[in-house]
PDB file of N, CA, C and O in Angstrom:
ATOM      1  N   MET A   1      95.321 127.704 113.796  1.00  0.00           N
ATOM      2  CA  MET A   1      94.800 126.372 113.868  1.00  0.00           C
ATOM      3  C   MET A   1      94.019 125.702 112.268  1.00  0.00           C
ATOM      4  O   MET A   1      93.397 126.628 111.746  1.00  0.00           O
ATOM      5  N   ASN A   2      93.975 125.152 111.912  1.00  0.00           N
ATOM      6  CA  ASN A   2      93.568 124.849 110.357  1.00  0.00           C
ATOM      7  C   ASN A   2      92.364 123.906 110.505  1.00  0.00           C
ATOM      8  O   ASN A   2      92.229 123.099 111.425  1.00  0.00           O
ATOM      9  N   ILE A   3      91.709 124.055 109.730  1.00  0.00           N
ATOM     10  CA  ILE A   3      90.288 123.288 109.720  1.00  0.00           C
ATOM     11  C   ILE A   3      89.840 121.703 110.266  1.00  0.00           C
ATOM     12  O   ILE A   3      88.734 121.341 110.666  1.00  0.00           O
ATOM     13  N   PHE A   4      91.166 120.866 110.125  1.00  0.00           N
ATOM     14  CA  PHE A   4      91.116 119.880 110.136  1.00  0.00           C
ATOM     15  C   PHE A   4      91.165 119.381 111.947  1.00  0.00           C
ATOM     16  O   PHE A   4      90.510 118.535 112.557  1.00  0.00           O
ATOM     17  N   GLU A   5      92.261 120.351 112.404  1.00  0.00           N
ATOM     18  CA  GLU A   5      91.918 120.568 113.876  1.00  0.00           C
ATOM     19  C   GLU A   5      90.957 120.559 114.242  1.00  0.00           C
ATOM     20  O   GLU A   5      90.495 119.583 114.833  1.00  0.00           O
ATOM     21  N   LYS A   6      90.289 121.669 114.018  1.00  0.00           N
ATOM     22  CA  LYS A   6      88.948 122.181 114.731  1.00  0.00           C
ATOM     23  C   LYS A   6      87.987 121.182 114.211  1.00  0.00           C
ATOM     24  O   LYS A   6      87.042 121.341 114.984  1.00  0.00           O
ATOM     25  N   ILE A   7      87.676 120.350 113.469  1.00  0.00           N
ATOM     26  CA  ILE A   7      87.266 119.215 113.038  1.00  0.00           C
ATOM     27  C   ILE A   7      87.300 118.371 114.468  1.00  0.00           C
ATOM     28  O   ILE A   7      86.440 118.115 115.311  1.00  0.00           O
ATOM     29  N   LEU A   8      88.633 118.081 114.337  1.00  0.00           N
ATOM     30  CA  LEU A   8      88.669 116.471 114.941  1.00  0.00           C
ATOM     31  C   LEU A   8      89.033 117.344 116.791  1.00  0.00           C
ATOM     32  O   LEU A   8      89.692 116.594 117.512  1.00  0.00           O
ATOM     33  N   GLU A   9      88.674 118.661 117.424  1.00  0.00           N
ATOM     34  CA  GLU A   9      88.500 118.734 118.607  1.00  0.00           C
ATOM     35  C   GLU A   9      87.696 118.283 119.183  1.00  0.00           C
ATOM     36  O   GLU A   9      87.837 117.970 120.365  1.00  0.00           O
ATOM     37  N   ILE A  10      86.278 118.064 118.308  1.00  0.00           N
ATOM     38  CA  ILE A  10      85.132 117.649 118.902  1.00  0.00           C
ATOM     39  C   ILE A  10      85.358 115.781 118.939  1.00  0.00           C
ATOM     40  O   ILE A  10      85.691 115.091 117.976  1.00  0.00           O
ATOM     41  N   PRO A  11      85.034 115.261 120.467  1.00  0.00           N
ATOM     42  CA  PRO A  11      85.215 113.887 120.600  1.00  0.00           C
ATOM     43  C   PRO A  11      84.518 113.198 119.702  1.00  0.00           C
ATOM     44  O   PRO A  11      85.174 112.249 119.273  1.00  0.00           O
ATOM     45  N   ASP A  12      82.977 113.332 119.039  1.00  0.00           N
ATOM     46  CA  ASP A  12      82.358 112.197 118.174  1.00  0.00           C
ATOM     47  C   ASP A  12      83.051 112.229 116.909  1.00  0.00           C
ATOM     48  O   ASP A  12      83.101 111.263 116.147  1.00  0.00           O
ATOM     49  N   ASN A  13      83.560 113.299 116.704  1.00  0.00           N
ATOM     50  CA  ASN A  13      84.618 113.390 115.167  1.00  0.00           C
ATOM     51  C   ASN A  13      85.762 112.320 115.331  1.00  0.00           C
ATOM     52  O   ASN A  13      85.879 111.236 114.759  1.00  0.00           O
ATOM     53  N   PHE A  14      86.429 112.811 116.101  1.00  0.00           N
ATOM     54  CA  PHE A  14      87.477 112.162 116.748  1.00  0.00           C
ATOM     55  C   PHE A  14      87.337 110.406 116.248  1.00  0.00           C
ATOM     56  O   PHE A  14      87.947 109.658 115.484  1.00  0.00           O
ATOM     57  N   LYS A  15      86.177 110.307 117.170  1.00  0.00           N
ATOM     58  CA  LYS A  15      85.732 108.807 117.063  1.00  0.00           C
ATOM     59  C   LYS A  15      85.518 108.099 115.551  1.00  0.00           C
ATOM     60  O   LYS A  15      85.881 107.019 115.086  1.00  0.00           O
ATOM     61  N   ILE A  16      84.712 109.288 114.983  1.00  0.00           N
ATOM     62  CA  ILE A  16      84.519 108.400 113.649  1.00  0.00           C
ATOM     63  C   ILE A  16      85.526 108.568 112.859  1.00  0.00           C
ATOM     64  O   ILE A  16      85.567 107.761 111.931  1.00  0.00           O
ATOM     65  N   ALA A  17      86.561 109.531 112.914  1.00  0.00           N
ATOM     66  CA  ALA A  17      87.898 109.745 112.089  1.00  0.00           C
ATOM     67  C   ALA A  17      88.918 108.356 112.636  1.00  0.00           C
ATOM     68  O   ALA A  17      89.750 107.793 111.924  1.00  0.00           O
ATOM     69  N   LYS A  18      88.706 108.126 113.581  1.00  0.00           N
ATOM     70  CA  LYS A  18      89.255 106.920 114.180  1.00  0.00           C
ATOM     71  C   LYS A  18      88.901 105.042 113.662  1.00  0.00           C
ATOM     72  O   LYS A  18      89.483 103.981 113.434  1.00  0.00           O
ATOM     73  N   LYS A  19      87.567 105.650 113.710  1.00  0.00           N
ATOM     74  CA  LYS A  19      87.230 104.186 112.827  1.00  0.00           C
ATOM     75  C   LYS A  19      87.301 104.022 111.434  1.00  0.00           C
ATOM     76  O   LYS A  19      87.411 102.905 110.929  1.00  0.00           O
ATOM     77  N   ILE A  20      87.233 105.277 110.641  1.00  0.00           N
ATOM     78  CA  ILE A  20      87.541 105.481 109.358  1.00  0.00           C
ATOM     79  C   ILE A  20      89.057 105.273 109.017  1.00  0.00           C
ATOM     80  O   ILE A  20      89.383 104.789 107.932  1.00  0.00           O
ATOM     81  N   PHE A  21      89.846 105.592 109.825  1.00  0.00           N
ATOM     82  CA  PHE A  21      91.187 105.083 109.380  1.00  0.00           C
ATOM     83  C   PHE A  21      91.710 104.002 109.714  1.00  0.00           C
ATOM     84  O   PHE A  21      92.839 103.670 109.353  1.00  0.00           O
ATOM     85  N   TYR A  22      90.669 103.045 110.728  1.00  0.00           N
ATOM     86  CA  TYR A  22      90.999 101.494 111.296  1.00  0.00           C
ATOM     87  C   TYR A  22      90.417 100.684 109.775  1.00  0.00           C
ATOM     88  O   TYR A  22      91.011  99.780 109.190  1.00  0.00           O
ATOM     89  N   ILE A  23      89.360 101.188 109.453  1.00  0.00           N
ATOM     90  CA  ILE A  23      88.587 100.305 108.252  1.00  0.00           C
ATOM     91  C   ILE A  23      89.482 100.531 107.121  1.00  0.00           C
ATOM     92  O   ILE A  23      89.561  99.656 106.258  1.00  0.00           O
ATOM     93  N   CYS A  24      90.240 101.724 107.015  1.00  0.00           N
ATOM     94  CA  CYS A  24      91.057 101.900 105.976  1.00  0.00           C
ATOM     95  C   CYS A  24      92.443 100.672 105.722  1.00  0.00           C
ATOM     96  O   CYS A  24      92.868  99.946 104.824  1.00  0.00           O
ATOM     97  N   LEU A  25      92.710 100.968 106.923  1.00  0.00           N
ATOM     98  CA  LEU A  25      93.886  99.746 107.364  1.00  0.00           C
ATOM     99  C   LEU A  25      93.722  98.544 106.773  1.00  0.00           C
ATOM    100  O   LEU A  25      94.511  98.042 105.972  1.00  0.00           O
ATOM    101  N   ILE A  26      92.277  97.872 107.319  1.00  0.00           N
ATOM    102  CA  ILE A  26      91.884  96.537 107.353  1.00  0.00           C
ATOM    103  C   ILE A  26      91.769  96.133 105.714  1.00  0.00           C
ATOM    104  O   ILE A  26      92.249  95.116 105.213  1.00  0.00           O
ATOM    105  N   LEU A  27      90.960  97.257 104.958  1.00  0.00           N
ATOM    106  CA  LEU A  27      90.876  97.298 103.767  1.00  0.00           C
ATOM    107  C   LEU A  27      92.032  97.411 102.791  1.00  0.00           C
ATOM    108  O   LEU A  27      91.958  97.173 101.585  1.00  0.00           O
ATOM    109  N   ILE A  28      93.113  97.806 103.462  1.00  0.00           N
ATOM    110  CA  ILE A  28      94.144  97.960 102.501  1.00  0.00           C
ATOM    111  C   ILE A  28      95.187  96.339 102.781  1.00  0.00           C
ATOM    112  O   ILE A  28      96.037  95.912 102.000  1.00  0.00           O
ATOM    113  N   ALA A  29      94.818  95.780 103.962  1.00  0.00           N
ATOM    114  CA  ALA A  29      95.203  94.603 104.115  1.00  0.00           C
ATOM    115  C   ALA A  29      94.615  93.531 103.402  1.00  0.00           C
ATOM    116  O   ALA A  29      95.353  92.628 103.008  1.00  0.00           O
ATOM    117  N   LEU A  30      93.263  93.486 103.150  1.00  0.00           N
ATOM    118  CA  LEU A  30      92.487  92.868 102.486  1.00  0.00           C
ATOM    119  C   LEU A  30      92.817  93.304 100.726  1.00  0.00           C
ATOM    120  O   LEU A  30      93.172  92.441  99.922  1.00  0.00           O
ATOM    121  N   ILE A  31      92.708  94.135 100.507  1.00  0.00           N
ATOM    122  CA  ILE A  31      93.343  94.171  99.681  1.00  0.00           C
ATOM    123  C   ILE A  31      94.736  93.524  98.834  1.00  0.00           C
ATOM    124  O   ILE A  31      94.789  93.108  97.677  1.00  0.00           O
ATOM    125  N   GLU A  32      95.671  93.598  99.729  1.00  0.00           N
ATOM    126  CA  GLU A  32      97.045  93.126  99.245  1.00  0.00           C
ATOM    127  C   GLU A  32      96.967  91.250  99.095  1.00  0.00           C
ATOM    128  O   GLU A  32      97.620  90.502  98.367  1.00  0.00           O
ATOM    129  N   ILE A  33      95.817  90.926 100.175  1.00  0.00           N
ATOM    130  CA  ILE A  33      95.483  89.585 100.212  1.00  0.00           C
ATOM    131  C   ILE A  33      95.016  89.152  98.908  1.00  0.00           C
ATOM    132  O   ILE A  33      95.549  88.219  98.309  1.00  0.00           O
ATOM    133  N   ALA A  34      93.956  89.861  98.424  1.00  0.00           N
ATOM    134  CA  ALA A  34      93.422  89.535  97.157  1.00  0.00           C
ATOM    135  C   ALA A  34      93.839  89.893  95.907  1.00  0.00           C
ATOM    136  O   ALA A  34      93.143  89.642  94.923  1.00  0.00           O
ATOM    137  N   VAL A  35      95.320  90.677  95.795  1.00  0.00           N
ATOM    138  CA  VAL A  35      96.017  90.755  94.898  1.00  0.00           C
ATOM    139  C   VAL A  35      96.935  89.810  94.732  1.00  0.00           C
ATOM    140  O   VAL A  35      97.266  89.624  93.561  1.00  0.00           O
ATOM    141  N   VAL A  36      97.284  89.366  95.283  1.00  0.00           N
ATOM    142  CA  VAL A  36      98.267  88.052  95.584  1.00  0.00           C
ATOM    143  C   VAL A  36      97.473  86.615  95.345  1.00  0.00           C
ATOM    144  O   VAL A  36      98.092  85.557  95.238  1.00  0.00           O
ATOM    145  N   TYR A  37      96.212  86.693  95.282  1.00  0.00           N
ATOM    146  CA  TYR A  37      95.565  85.268  95.061  1.00  0.00           C
ATOM    147  C   TYR A  37      95.034  85.770  93.548  1.00  0.00           C
ATOM    148  O   TYR A  37      95.122  84.942  92.642  1.00  0.00           O
ATOM    149  N   LEU A  38      94.522  87.010  93.265  1.00  0.00           N
ATOM    150  CA  LEU A  38      94.437  87.087  91.751  1.00  0.00           C
ATOM    151  C   LEU A  38      94.898  87.104  90.951  1.00  0.00           C
ATOM    152  O   LEU A  38      94.371  86.700  89.914  1.00  0.00           O
ATOM    153  N   PHE A  39      96.204  87.606  90.998  1.00  0.00           N
ATOM    154  CA  PHE A  39      97.117  87.818  89.991  1.00  0.00           C
ATOM    155  C   PHE A  39      98.206  87.184  89.854  1.00  0.00           C
ATOM    156  O   PHE A  39      98.922  87.283  88.857  1.00  0.00           O
ATOM    157  N   HIS A  40      98.485  86.351  91.003  1.00  0.00           N
ATOM    158  CA  HIS A  40      99.818  85.527  91.501  1.00  0.00           C
ATOM    159  C   HIS A  40     101.185  85.954  90.963  1.00  0.00           C
ATOM    160  O   HIS A  40     101.995  85.337  90.270  1.00  0.00           O
ATOM    161  N   LEU A  41     101.216  87.484  91.605  1.00  0.00           N
ATOM    162  CA  LEU A  41     102.714  88.129  91.314  1.00  0.00           C
ATOM    163  C   LEU A  41     103.685  87.817  91.861  1.00  0.00           C
ATOM    164  O   LEU A  41     104.056  88.340  92.912  1.00  0.00           O
ATOM    165  N   GLY A  42     104.372  86.785  91.186  1.00  0.00           N
ATOM    166  CA  GLY A  42     105.907  86.290  91.372  1.00  0.00           C
ATOM    167  C   GLY A  42     105.555  85.388  92.564  1.00  0.00           C
ATOM    168  O   GLY A  42     104.491  85.177  93.147  1.00  0.00           O
ATOM    169  N   HIS A  43     106.848  84.911  92.736  1.00  0.00           N
ATOM    170  CA  HIS A  43     107.160  83.713  93.760  1.00  0.00           C
ATOM    171  C   HIS A  43     107.894  84.205  94.800  1.00  0.00           C
ATOM    172  O   HIS A  43     108.948  84.588  94.291  1.00  0.00           O
ATOM    173  N   GLY A  44     107.928  84.450  96.234  1.00  0.00           N
ATOM    174  CA  GLY A  44     108.914  84.378  96.817  1.00  0.00           C
ATOM    175  C   GLY A  44     110.123  83.378  97.113  1.00  0.00           C
ATOM    176  O   GLY A  44     109.943  82.161  97.080  1.00  0.00           O
ATOM    177  N   HIS A  45     111.428  83.976  97.418  1.00  0.00           N
ATOM    178  CA  HIS A  45     112.564  83.205  97.468  1.00  0.00           C
ATOM    179  C   HIS A  45     112.134  81.995  98.581  1.00  0.00           C
ATOM    180  O   HIS A  45     112.629  80.878  98.429  1.00  0.00           O
ATOM    181  N   PHE A  46     111.402  82.195  99.459  1.00  0.00           N
ATOM    182  CA  PHE A  46     111.369  81.614 101.035  1.00  0.00           C
ATOM    183  C   PHE A  46     109.853  81.124 100.844  1.00  0.00           C
ATOM    184  O   PHE A  46     109.042  81.856 100.278  1.00  0.00           O
ATOM    185  N   TRP A  47     109.465  79.728 101.386  1.00  0.00           N
ATOM    186  CA  TRP A  47     107.916  79.625 102.102  1.00  0.00           C
ATOM    187  C   TRP A  47     107.196  80.648 102.318  1.00  0.00           C
ATOM    188  O   TRP A  47     106.115  80.931 101.802  1.00  0.00           O
ATOM    189  N   PHE A  48     107.918  81.332 103.251  1.00  0.00           N
ATOM    190  CA  PHE A  48     106.922  82.437 104.211  1.00  0.00           C
ATOM    191  C   PHE A  48     106.946  83.947 103.637  1.00  0.00           C
ATOM    192  O   PHE A  48     106.552  84.967 104.201  1.00  0.00           O
ATOM    193  N   GLU A  49     107.546  83.794 102.298  1.00  0.00           N
ATOM    194  CA  GLU A  49     107.455  85.314 101.372  1.00  0.00           C
ATOM    195  C   GLU A  49     105.643  85.190 100.559  1.00  0.00           C
ATOM    196  O   GLU A  49     105.027  86.121 100.040  1.00  0.00           O
ATOM    197  N   ASN A  50     105.193  83.763 100.704  1.00  0.00           N
ATOM    198  CA  ASN A  50     103.978  83.415  99.799  1.00  0.00           C
ATOM    199  C   ASN A  50     102.614  83.544 100.690  1.00  0.00           C
ATOM    200  O   ASN A  50     101.462  83.679 100.279  1.00  0.00           O
ATOM    201  N   LEU A  51     103.084  83.464 102.015  1.00  0.00           N
ATOM    202  CA  LEU A  51     102.039  83.827 103.041  1.00  0.00           C
ATOM    203  C   LEU A  51     101.110  85.019 102.469  1.00  0.00           C
ATOM    204  O   LEU A  51     101.565  85.740 101.580  1.00  0.00           O
ATOM    205  N   PRO A  52      99.938  85.206 102.925  1.00  0.00           N
ATOM    206  CA  PRO A  52      99.242  86.212 102.473  1.00  0.00           C
ATOM    207  C   PRO A  52      99.207  87.369 103.455  1.00  0.00           C
ATOM    208  O   PRO A  52      98.683  87.146 104.546  1.00  0.00           O
ATOM    209  N   ALA A  53      99.713  88.617 103.200  1.00  0.00           N
ATOM    210  CA  ALA A  53      99.659  89.730 104.220  1.00  0.00           C
ATOM    211  C   ALA A  53     101.460  89.925 104.512  1.00  0.00           C
ATOM    212  O   ALA A  53     101.933  90.889 105.113  1.00  0.00           O
ATOM    213  N   PHE A  54     102.131  88.981 104.037  1.00  0.00           N
ATOM    214  CA  PHE A  54     103.601  88.810 104.829  1.00  0.00           C
ATOM    215  C   PHE A  54     104.365  90.107 104.922  1.00  0.00           C
ATOM    216  O   PHE A  54     104.980  90.530 105.901  1.00  0.00           O
ATOM    217  N   GLY A  55     104.201  90.746 103.572  1.00  0.00           N
ATOM    218  CA  GLY A  55     104.791  92.438 103.672  1.00  0.00           C
ATOM    219  C   GLY A  55     104.084  93.203 104.920  1.00  0.00           C
ATOM    220  O   GLY A  55     104.674  93.693 105.883  1.00  0.00           O
ATOM    221  N   THR A  56     102.867  93.193 104.711  1.00  0.00           N
ATOM    222  CA  THR A  56     102.252  93.868 105.496  1.00  0.00           C
ATOM    223  C   THR A  56     102.549  93.439 106.980  1.00  0.00           C
ATOM    224  O   THR A  56     102.888  94.345 107.742  1.00  0.00           O
ATOM    225  N   THR A  57     102.467  92.244 107.443  1.00  0.00           N
ATOM    226  CA  THR A  57     103.222  91.844 108.780  1.00  0.00           C
ATOM    227  C   THR A  57     104.372  91.941 109.153  1.00  0.00           C
ATOM    228  O   THR A  57     104.846  91.944 110.289  1.00  0.00           O
ATOM    229  N   TYR A  58     104.854  92.026 108.121  1.00  0.00           N
ATOM    230  CA  TYR A  58     106.031  91.617 108.865  1.00  0.00           C
ATOM    231  C   TYR A  58     106.645  93.414 108.921  1.00  0.00           C
ATOM    232  O   TYR A  58     107.416  93.623 109.858  1.00  0.00           O
ATOM    233  N   GLY A  59     106.434  94.275 108.275  1.00  0.00           N
ATOM    234  CA  GLY A  59     106.741  95.652 108.185  1.00  0.00           C
ATOM    235  C   GLY A  59     106.037  96.302 109.404  1.00  0.00           C
ATOM    236  O   GLY A  59     106.521  97.359 109.809  1.00  0.00           O
ATOM    237  N   PHE A  60     105.041  95.839 109.982  1.00  0.00           N
ATOM    238  CA  PHE A  60     104.315  95.924 111.279  1.00  0.00           C
ATOM    239  C   PHE A  60     104.929  95.865 112.209  1.00  0.00           C
ATOM    240  O   PHE A  60     105.198  96.850 112.896  1.00  0.00           O
ATOM    241  N   ILE A  61     105.440  94.243 112.550  1.00  0.00           N
ATOM    242  CA  ILE A  61     106.074  93.877 113.436  1.00  0.00           C
ATOM    243  C   ILE A  61     107.618  94.544 113.845  1.00  0.00           C
ATOM    244  O   ILE A  61     108.157  94.615 114.949  1.00  0.00           O
ATOM    245  N   SER A  62     108.134  95.033 112.395  1.00  0.00           N
ATOM    246  CA  SER A  62     109.286  95.218 112.804  1.00  0.00           C
ATOM    247  C   SER A  62     109.575  96.718 113.094  1.00  0.00           C
ATOM    248  O   SER A  62     110.639  97.013 113.638  1.00  0.00           O
ATOM    249  N   CYS A  63     108.474  97.892 112.679  1.00  0.00           N
ATOM    250  CA  CYS A  63     108.370  99.069 113.214  1.00  0.00           C
ATOM    251  C   CYS A  63     108.101  98.710 114.657  1.00  0.00           C
ATOM    252  O   CYS A  63     108.744  99.435 115.417  1.00  0.00           O
ATOM    253  N   ILE A  64     107.435  97.917 115.197  1.00  0.00           N
ATOM    254  CA  ILE A  64     106.974  97.683 116.745  1.00  0.00           C
ATOM    255  C   ILE A  64     108.367  97.670 117.513  1.00  0.00           C
ATOM    256  O   ILE A  64     108.737  98.286 118.513  1.00  0.00           O
ATOM    257  N   LEU A  65     108.949  96.836 116.769  1.00  0.00           N
ATOM    258  CA  LEU A  65     110.278  96.011 117.173  1.00  0.00           C
ATOM    259  C   LEU A  65     111.220  97.397 117.310  1.00  0.00           C
ATOM    260  O   LEU A  65     111.820  97.699 118.342  1.00  0.00           O
ATOM    261  N   ILE A  66     111.229  98.084 116.218  1.00  0.00           N
ATOM    262  CA  ILE A  66     112.038  99.072 116.433  1.00  0.00           C
ATOM    263  C   ILE A  66     111.892 100.590 117.468  1.00  0.00           C
ATOM    264  O   ILE A  66     112.772 101.245 118.026  1.00  0.00           O
ATOM    265  N   ILE A  67     110.553 100.755 117.425  1.00  0.00           N
ATOM    266  CA  ILE A  67     110.211 101.666 118.601  1.00  0.00           C
ATOM    267  C   ILE A  67     110.393 100.701 119.961  1.00  0.00           C
ATOM    268  O   ILE A  67     111.055 101.208 120.866  1.00  0.00           O
ATOM    269  N   VAL A  68     110.060  99.859 120.099  1.00  0.00           N
ATOM    270  CA  VAL A  68     110.540  99.277 121.697  1.00  0.00           C
ATOM    271  C   VAL A  68     111.837  99.195 121.780  1.00  0.00           C
ATOM    272  O   VAL A  68     112.285  99.665 122.826  1.00  0.00           O
ATOM    273  N   VAL A  69     112.543  98.799 121.110  1.00  0.00           N
ATOM    274  CA  VAL A  69     114.264  98.705 121.290  1.00  0.00           C
ATOM    275  C   VAL A  69     115.083 100.083 121.092  1.00  0.00           C
ATOM    276  O   VAL A  69     116.258  99.975 121.443  1.00  0.00           O
ATOM    277  N   SER A  70     114.751 101.235 120.650  1.00  0.00           N
ATOM    278  CA  SER A  70     114.801 102.229 120.496  1.00  0.00           C
ATOM    279  C   SER A  70     114.545 102.829 121.689  1.00  0.00           C
ATOM    280  O   SER A  70     115.281 103.634 122.260  1.00  0.00           O
ATOM    281  N   LYS A  71     113.325 102.362 122.112  1.00  0.00           N
ATOM    282  CA  LYS A  71     112.863 103.501 124.186  1.00  0.00           C
ATOM    283  C   LYS A  71     113.643 102.442 124.723  1.00  0.00           C
ATOM    284  O   LYS A  71     113.996 102.863 125.825  1.00  0.00           O
ATOM    285  N   PHE A  72     114.140 101.225 124.549  1.00  0.00           N
ATOM    286  CA  PHE A  72     115.026 100.669 125.391  1.00  0.00           C
ATOM    287  C   PHE A  72     116.181 101.434 125.753  1.00  0.00           C
ATOM    288  O   PHE A  72     116.413 101.893 126.871  1.00  0.00           O
ATOM    289  N   LEU A  73     116.967 101.550 124.611  1.00  0.00           N
ATOM    290  CA  LEU A  73     118.176 101.545 124.403  1.00  0.00           C
ATOM    291  C   LEU A  73     118.518 103.261 125.114  1.00  0.00           C
ATOM    292  O   LEU A  73     119.432 103.632 125.851  1.00  0.00           O
ATOM    293  N   GLY A  74     117.244 104.095 124.457  1.00  0.00           N
ATOM    294  CA  GLY A  74     117.079 105.632 125.174  1.00  0.00           C
ATOM    295  C   GLY A  74     116.955 105.437 126.754  1.00  0.00           C
ATOM    296  O   GLY A  74     117.770 106.160 127.327  1.00  0.00           O
ATOM    297  N   LYS A  75     116.271 104.766 127.524  1.00  0.00           N
ATOM    298  CA  LYS A  75     116.229 104.848 128.903  1.00  0.00           C
ATOM    299  C   LYS A  75     117.714 104.033 129.540  1.00  0.00           C
ATOM    300  O   LYS A  75     118.375 104.644 130.379  1.00  0.00           O
ATOM    301  N   LYS A  76     117.989 103.183 129.259  1.00  0.00           N
ATOM    302  CA  LYS A  76     118.908 102.513 129.728  1.00  0.00           C
ATOM    303  C   LYS A  76     120.190 103.049 129.575  1.00  0.00           C
ATOM    304  O   LYS A  76     121.021 103.049 130.483  1.00  0.00           O
ATOM    305  N   TRP A  77     120.429 103.626 128.170  1.00  0.00           N
ATOM    306  CA  TRP A  77     121.849 103.755 127.913  1.00  0.00           C
ATOM    307  C   TRP A  77     122.224 105.325 127.635  1.00  0.00           C
ATOM    308  O   TRP A  77     123.258 105.870 128.024  1.00  0.00           O
ATOM    309  N   LEU A  78     121.192 105.930 126.896  1.00  0.00           N
ATOM    310  CA  LEU A  78     121.285 107.380 126.263  1.00  0.00           C
ATOM    311  C   LEU A  78     120.795 108.409 128.050  1.00  0.00           C
ATOM    312  O   LEU A  78     121.691 109.133 128.486  1.00  0.00           O
ATOM    313  N   MET A  79     119.621 108.360 128.756  1.00  0.00           N
ATOM    314  CA  MET A  79     119.512 109.120 129.765  1.00  0.00           C
ATOM    315  C   MET A  79     120.604 108.846 130.958  1.00  0.00           C
ATOM    316  O   MET A  79     121.308 107.841 131.051  1.00  0.00           O
ATOM    317  N   LYS A  80     120.593 109.564 131.529  1.00  0.00           N
ATOM    318  CA  LYS A  80     121.407 109.785 133.015  1.00  0.00           C
ATOM    319  C   LYS A  80     120.552 110.526 133.856  1.00  0.00           C
ATOM    320  O   LYS A  80     119.541 111.181 133.602  1.00  0.00           O
ATOM    321  N   LYS A  81     121.181 110.285 134.955  1.00  0.00           N
ATOM    322  CA  LYS A  81     120.096 110.771 136.358  1.00  0.00           C
ATOM    323  C   LYS A  81     120.591 111.935 136.609  1.00  0.00           C
ATOM    324  O   LYS A  81     121.703 112.409 136.377  1.00  0.00           O
ATOM    325  N   GLU A  82     119.379 112.485 137.261  1.00  0.00           N
ATOM    326  CA  GLU A  82     119.675 113.783 137.192  1.00  0.00           C
ATOM    327  C   GLU A  82     120.662 114.686 138.107  1.00  0.00           C
ATOM    328  O   GLU A  82     120.872 115.899 138.117  1.00  0.00           O
ATOM    329  N   ASP A  83     121.220 113.539 138.925  1.00  0.00           N
ATOM    330  CA  ASP A  83     122.427 114.559 139.616  1.00  0.00           C
ATOM    331  C   ASP A  83     123.583 114.273 138.721  1.00  0.00           C
ATOM    332  O   ASP A  83     124.610 114.657 139.280  1.00  0.00           O
ATOM    333  N   TYR A  84     123.834 113.722 137.489  1.00  0.00           N
ATOM    334  CA  TYR A  84     124.792 113.214 137.083  1.00  0.00           C
ATOM    335  C   TYR A  84     126.183 114.632 137.016  1.00  0.00           C
ATOM    336  O   TYR A  84     127.362 114.371 137.253  1.00  0.00           O
ATOM    337  N   TYR A  85     125.755 115.855 136.706  1.00  0.00           N
ATOM    338  CA  TYR A  85     126.691 116.448 136.378  1.00  0.00           C
ATOM    339  C   TYR A  85     127.160 117.185 137.923  1.00  0.00           C
ATOM    340  O   TYR A  85     128.031 118.036 138.107  1.00  0.00           O
ATOM    341  N   ASP A  86     126.420 116.650 138.739  1.00  0.00           N
ATOM    342  CA  ASP A  86     126.905 117.514 140.313  1.00  0.00           C
ATOM    343  C   ASP A  86     128.289 116.574 141.025  1.00  0.00           C
ATOM    344  O   ASP A  86     128.804 116.939 142.082  1.00  0.00           O
TER     345      ASP A  86
END
């Protein structure tokens, strides 16, 4: 067991690490919005590509959608009943 796992075994340390992680995610999203307004880096081909934090939001929603669809396919199509080979 490494030192990081030992530190996170304590519930209070885990809560603090979780808060720091969420704060970092929020800061990254805010930095993305600020960069778009401060530096005007290019223009998108479509109107929605110019929305603040479009890339972050699109990536997050796409990731969630991939997970949900793959779980659905795994349960309905790939998994067989326990007595399938009997």
